[in-house]
C-alpha positions as CSV (number, residue, x, y, z in Angstrom):
1,X,131.1,94.2,113.0
2,X,130.7,91.7,110.2
3,X,127.9,91.7,107.7
4,X,125.2,94.3,107.0
5,X,122.8,95.5,109.7
6,X,119.9,95.4,107.2
7,X,119.4,93.3,104.1
8,X,120.8,95.3,101.2
9,X,118.1,97.2,99.3
10,X,117.6,96.5,95.6
11,X,114.8,98.1,93.6
12,X,112.7,95.3,92.1
13,X,111.0,96.1,88.8
14,X,109.8,92.6,87.9
15,X,107.2,90.9,90.1
16,X,105.6,87.5,90.3
17,X,101.8,87.7,89.7
18,X,101.1,86.1,93.1
19,X,99.1,88.4,95.3
20,X,100.5,89.6,98.6
21,X,98.5,87.9,101.3
22,X,96.3,90.5,103.0
23,X,97.6,89.5,106.5
24,X,101.2,90.1,105.4
25,X,100.3,93.4,103.8
26,X,98.5,94.6,106.9
27,X,101.5,93.6,109.0
28,X,103.8,95.6,106.7
29,X,101.6,98.6,106.9
30,X,101.4,98.4,110.6
31,X,105.1,98.4,110.8
32,X,105.2,101.5,108.5
33,X,102.9,103.3,110.8
34,X,105.4,103.1,113.6
35,X,107.6,105.6,111.8
36,X,108.5,108.8,113.7
37,X,106.4,111.9,113.0
38,X,106.6,115.6,113.7
39,X,104.2,117.1,116.3
40,X,102.5,113.7,116.5
41,X,100.5,114.7,113.4
42,X,101.3,111.8,111.0
43,X,101.0,114.1,108.0
44,X,100.9,111.4,105.2
45,X,98.5,109.2,103.4
46,X,99.1,106.1,101.4
47,X,96.6,105.5,98.5
48,X,96.5,101.8,97.7
49,X,95.5,101.5,94.1
50,X,93.7,98.2,93.6
51,X,91.6,99.2,90.6
52,X,93.5,98.0,87.5
53,X,91.9,100.6,85.2
54,X,92.9,103.4,87.6
55,X,96.4,101.9,87.9
56,X,96.8,101.9,84.1
57,X,95.5,105.5,83.9
58,X,98.0,106.6,86.4
59,X,100.8,104.8,84.6
60,X,99.8,106.3,81.3
61,X,99.6,109.8,82.8
62,X,103.2,109.3,83.9
63,X,104.4,108.2,80.5
64,X,104.0,104.5,81.0
65,X,105.7,102.8,84.0
66,X,105.7,99.0,83.6
67,X,106.4,98.1,87.3
68,X,103.5,100.2,88.3
69,X,101.2,98.2,86.0
70,X,102.5,94.8,86.9
71,X,103.2,94.9,90.6
72,X,100.6,93.2,92.8
73,X,100.5,96.3,95.0
74,X,100.9,99.9,94.2
75,X,100.7,102.8,96.7
76,X,100.7,106.5,96.0
77,X,102.6,108.2,98.8
78,X,101.2,111.6,99.7
79,X,101.9,114.5,102.0
80,X,98.7,115.1,103.8
81,X,97.7,118.1,105.9
82,X,94.0,117.8,104.9
83,X,93.4,115.3,107.8
84,X,95.0,117.7,110.3
85,X,92.7,120.5,109.0
86,X,89.7,118.2,109.4
87,X,90.7,117.4,112.9
88,X,91.0,121.0,113.9
89,X,87.6,121.7,112.3
90,X,86.0,119.2,114.8
91,X,87.0,121.8,117.5
92,X,85.9,124.8,115.4
93,X,89.5,125.9,115.0
94,X,90.8,127.6,111.8
95,X,93.7,126.0,110.0
96,X,96.8,128.2,109.8
97,X,98.6,129.3,106.6
98,X,102.0,127.7,106.4
99,X,102.2,126.0,103.0
100,X,105.9,125.7,102.7
101,X,106.8,124.5,106.2
102,X,103.7,122.3,106.1
103,X,104.8,120.6,102.9
104,X,108.3,120.2,104.4
105,X,107.1,118.3,107.5
106,X,104.5,116.3,105.7
107,X,107.0,115.2,103.1
108,X,109.4,114.1,105.9
109,X,106.6,112.2,107.5
110,X,105.5,110.5,104.3
111,X,109.1,109.6,103.4
112,X,109.8,108.1,106.8
113,X,106.7,106.0,106.6
114,X,107.5,104.8,103.1
115,X,111.1,103.9,104.1
116,X,109.9,101.9,107.0
117,X,107.3,100.2,104.8
118,X,110.1,99.2,102.4
119,X,112.3,97.9,105.2
120,X,109.4,95.8,106.6
121,X,108.4,94.5,103.2
122,X,112.0,93.5,102.3
123,X,112.4,91.8,105.7
124,X,109.3,89.8,104.9
125,X,110.7,88.6,101.5
126,X,108.9,91.1,99.3
127,X,110.4,93.3,96.7
128,X,109.9,97.0,96.5
129,X,110.4,99.8,93.9
130,X,109.9,103.5,94.6
131,X,108.5,105.3,91.6
132,X,109.7,108.9,91.1
133,X,108.1,109.1,87.6
134,X,104.7,109.9,89.1
135,X,105.9,113.6,88.9
136,X,105.6,113.2,85.1
137,X,101.8,113.0,85.5
138,X,101.5,115.1,88.7
139,X,98.9,117.4,87.2
140,X,96.4,114.6,86.7
141,X,96.9,112.6,89.8
142,X,94.8,114.7,92.2
143,X,91.8,114.3,89.8
144,X,92.5,110.6,89.1
145,X,92.8,109.7,92.8
146,X,90.4,112.3,94.1
147,X,92.9,114.0,96.3
148,X,91.4,116.9,98.3
149,X,93.3,120.2,98.9
150,X,96.3,119.9,101.2
151,X,97.1,116.4,99.9
152,X,100.1,116.3,97.5
153,X,101.3,113.1,95.7
154,X,105.1,112.6,96.2
155,X,106.1,109.3,94.7
156,X,104.8,105.8,94.1
157,X,105.7,102.5,95.7
158,X,105.4,99.1,94.0
159,X,105.3,96.0,96.2
160,X,105.2,92.2,95.5
161,X,107.1,89.0,95.4
162,X,110.2,89.6,93.3
163,X,110.7,87.8,90.0
164,X,114.3,89.0,89.6
165,X,117.4,89.2,91.7
166,X,119.0,92.5,90.6
167,X,122.6,93.2,91.7
168,X,123.5,95.8,94.2
169,X,124.0,99.1,92.5
170,X,126.9,101.4,93.4
171,X,126.6,104.3,95.8
172,X,128.7,107.4,96.3
173,X,131.7,107.1,98.7
174,X,130.8,107.9,102.3
175,X,133.4,110.6,102.3
176,X,131.5,112.9,100.0
177,X,128.1,112.5,101.6
178,X,128.9,112.4,105.4
179,X,130.3,115.6,106.9
180,X,131.6,116.3,110.3
181,X,130.5,119.5,112.1
182,X,130.6,121.7,109.0
183,X,130.0,121.1,105.3
184,X,133.1,120.0,103.5
185,X,133.4,120.9,99.8
186,X,134.7,117.7,98.1
187,X,137.9,118.1,96.1
188,X,137.7,117.8,92.3
189,X,139.5,114.5,92.4
190,X,137.0,113.1,94.9
191,X,134.1,114.1,92.7
192,X,135.8,112.5,89.7
193,X,136.5,109.3,91.6
194,X,132.8,109.3,92.8
195,X,131.6,109.7,89.2
196,X,133.8,106.9,88.1
197,X,132.5,104.7,90.9
198,X,129.0,105.4,89.8
199,X,129.5,104.8,86.0
200,X,128.5,101.1,86.1
201,X,125.0,102.2,87.2
202,X,124.3,103.5,83.7
203,X,123.8,101.8,80.4
204,X,126.1,104.3,78.6
205,X,128.9,104.0,81.2
206,X,128.8,107.7,82.0
207,X,127.0,108.7,85.2
208,X,127.7,112.4,84.6
209,X,125.8,112.2,81.3
210,X,122.8,110.9,83.3
211,X,123.1,113.8,85.7
212,X,123.3,116.2,82.8
213,X,120.1,114.8,81.3
214,X,118.2,115.4,84.5
215,X,119.8,118.4,86.1
216,X,121.6,120.6,83.5
217,X,119.9,123.5,81.9
218,X,117.0,122.3,79.7
219,X,117.0,118.9,81.4
220,X,114.2,116.7,82.8
221,X,114.0,118.5,86.1
222,X,113.4,121.8,84.4
223,X,110.7,120.2,82.3
224,X,108.9,118.9,85.4
225,X,109.1,122.2,87.3
226,X,106.2,124.1,85.9
227,X,103.5,121.3,86.3
228,X,104.8,120.4,89.7
229,X,104.7,123.9,91.0
230,X,101.2,124.5,89.5
231,X,100.0,121.3,91.2
232,X,101.5,122.4,94.5
233,X,99.6,125.6,94.3
234,X,96.3,123.9,93.3
235,X,96.6,121.6,96.2
236,X,97.2,124.4,98.6
237,X,100.9,124.2,99.1
238,X,101.9,127.3,97.1
239,X,101.0,130.9,97.0
240,X,97.9,132.0,98.9
């Protein structure tokens, strides 16, 4: 088979100021809603942030995220069990206690919807950029966006007409991410080759130094852990 099955994804961080036509946006969202879901529950919510002051406040809470401030459209992608709880309440039924498995399935639902939204948007000529940096301001987001219990913000999603054409960025070799039947531990040389392949993705030329900054002891992920865990618990996804 020649040629890609889908248009290659690129994260777009610079957008034209032109608004996304409402008809197009509704069509993209309708496609996103066709994503598969567990137990038919559709355990996600997309918060479309159209208030510019609120958008700026969210960005500042996250340390300043330029694409979030400039994109014509910004969505906060959330895991949502609150709506399921409300639906059960209509029948007078108590909501069970399963914070961890609930978060698992709601996160899967939300991610599948977001991926389908991105695919539809790119097929329509729009640019997209997922924003993982919302975890830097995770403690403030429930208050800023008035998220009720059992709604947990996961990531952001910028959308608009692209004002740049970024190159494709490298990806790990298929041989180290696709396993057959059982997990295969990559050989050291495979990992080194993979790291070398990924080096061009960085400004420094060292992908392993990027991984160290995020994932090594004392790195960014450890710094994020406490506020993320505390927010999970406040939103009803942690300890009882």
